[in-house]
N, C-alpha and C positions, 0 to 999 in steps of 0.2 A: 504493500499500499504506499509506504513512504517513498519507495523507489519510483512508483508511478507519479506521485505528487512532485518529486524532484524533477522528473523528466518533463512534466507539464510546465513547471516554472521555467525551465530552460527553453522550451518551445515558445512560451509566452514572450520571453526576452528577444528571441530571434524574430518573431513576428513584429514586434514593436520597433526594432532597430534595423529591419530589412532595408528601408529607404536610405539610411546612412551608409550601409554596406554597399548598396548599389551605386550611390552617388560617388563614393570613394573610388570604386572600380572604374566607373565611366570617366571620371575626371582624370584618373591616372593614365588610363589607356589613351584618352584624347591627347594628354600631354606627351605621351610617348609617340603618338602619331605625328606630332609636330616635327620630331626628329627626322622623319622621312623626307621633309623638305630639303634638308641639307644646309650646311652653312653654320657659321658661328652663332648668329643671333637665334635661329630656331633651336640650336643645341642648348643654349643657355636658358631659353624660355621653357623648352620641353622638359629638360632635366629639373629646372626649378619647380615647375608645377607638378611634376611627378612626385617629388619629395613632399611638396605641400599637401598632396592628396593623402600620402601616408601619415603625415603629421596630423592632419585634420582627423583622420580616423583614430589615430592613437590617442588624441586628446578628447574627442567628442564621445566615443563609445563608453569609457569608464564614467564620465559625468552623466551621460544619459541613462546608462543601464544600472548604475549603482547609486550615485548621489541623488539623481532626480526621483528615484523610487522612494527615498526617504522624504524628499520634499513634498511628494504627492501624498504622503502619510498613508501609504499602503501597508505599513508594517503591522498595523492592527489586524488587517485581513490575513496576512501571512502567518501571524502568531496563532490564528484560529485553525490553521491547517495542521494535519498530522505529520509535521516535519520539524526536526530539531534545529536549533540555531546553527549547529555545525553543518548539517545537511544543506540548509538554506545558503550558508556562506560558500560552501563548496560548489553548489549549483550556480550561484551568481558568479563565482570565479571562473568556472568552466565555460559558462555561456559567454562571458565577456571575452575570454581568451579565444574561444572558437570563432566568435564573430570577427575578431581582429585578424585572425590567421587567414580567413577567406580572402579579403582584399589584399592583404600583404603578400601572400603566396601568389595570387593571381597577377599582381603587378610585377613581382620579381620574375615570374615565369614569362610574362610578356616582354619584359626588358631583355631577358636572356634570348628569347626568340628573335627579337629585333637584331641582336648582336650576332647570334649564331646562324639564324635562318635568312635574315634580310641584309646582314652585313652593314647595318647603319653605322656601327662603330667597330673598331678593330677588336679582335678577341682579347687583346691585352686589357681591355676595359672591364672584363668580367670580375677580377678580384676586387678592384676598388668599388665597383657597382654593388657587389654583395656586402662589402664592409660598410659603405655608406648607408645601404638599405637596412642594416642591422641596427643602426643608431635609433631610428624611430621605434623599433621593436623594444629596445631598452627603455626608451621614454614611456612607451605604453605600459610596460611592466611596472615602472616606478609609480606612474599615476594610478594604475589599477590597484597596486599593493597599498598605496596610501589611502585610497578611497575605501577599500575594504577594511583595512586594519584600523585606520583612524576614525572611521565612521563619522566624519565631520565634513561639512561642505567647505568650511574655511581651510582645513588641511588639504582637501582635494584641489581647491582653487590655487592654493599656494604651490602645491606640487606641480600642477599644470603650468603655472606661470614660470616657475624655475626651470622646468624641463624644456618648455618651448623657447625660453631665452638662452638655453645652453646648447642648442643644436649647432649654431654657427661656431661656437667655441670648440665643440667636439670635432667638427669637420676641419676647422682651422688647425687644430693640434695634429690631426691625422696627416694633413698635407705637409705641415711644417716639420714634424718630427719623424715622419716616415717618407722621406723624399723618393725612396725606391718605388713607391706606389705610383707616383705621377710620372716617373721616368720610364716605366714599362707599360703604361696604359695604351700606348700607340703601337705596341708590339702585335705582330700578326697572330701570335699565340698567347694564351693566358699564362702569365709568369707567376707561379706560386712560390715566391721566395720566402725566406724565413719571416720577414716582417709581415707579409700578407697572411701567412698561416697563423702566426702568433696573435695578430690583432683580431682576426676573425674568430679564432678559438677563444680568446679572452672575452670577446663580445657575447658569444653564445654561452660561455661559462657564467657571466654576469646575469644573463637572461634566465638561465636555469636556476641560479642561486636565488634570485628574487622570486621566481615562481614557486620554488620549493618552500621558501620561508613563508610566503603568503599562504600557501596551501596548508602548511603546518599550523600556523596561527589560527586560520579559519576553522580547521578541523577540531580545535580545542575550545572553541567558544561555547559557553553555556547559557547565554542569553542573547536576545535580539537588540538590546539597548546598549 
């Protein structure tokens, strides 16, 4: 019975946030389509709006799916259901993560297709594209973790503001302190040097750590408030 209720809660979240997921995918794919024009200006515009689509989804989904549910005061109804606080928290965590992964993976796959299939960019751009794409994923995890664990609109807004203001710093540091990434991005083949492998591994290590810690804390909750 509790499992069925948990699944219903996840389905409800997906139905409510489907427009956001679709909008992120359409926006990102259209941005990548600009790259087909060719030239420096279309590249800058296309790449910029591609990452903006990811950042929009990473910021909006946690606020919509977690914070706004508390603002709409639906917890009283949730508390009346045969589901524990831990199960509710885990369901909210899984639904938010799953909804973000759909547009994120779709956009990354589309970018790889344009590089490998349409040759819009040289294959050497693959490592840096994946590394830069992982940064919004980290931002999403931080915002989602703060929204779930902090259970406060103020903390969630603060986390969103800090994360969104930090993207350019993260990308600047990557370009400045890992110059090998920019030196090899025009190569006809993807160059997986030590810097690329270590940075990408560290990014997904951080993602996994944040997700595990959030899941662990949520699974131990004993009340909804």
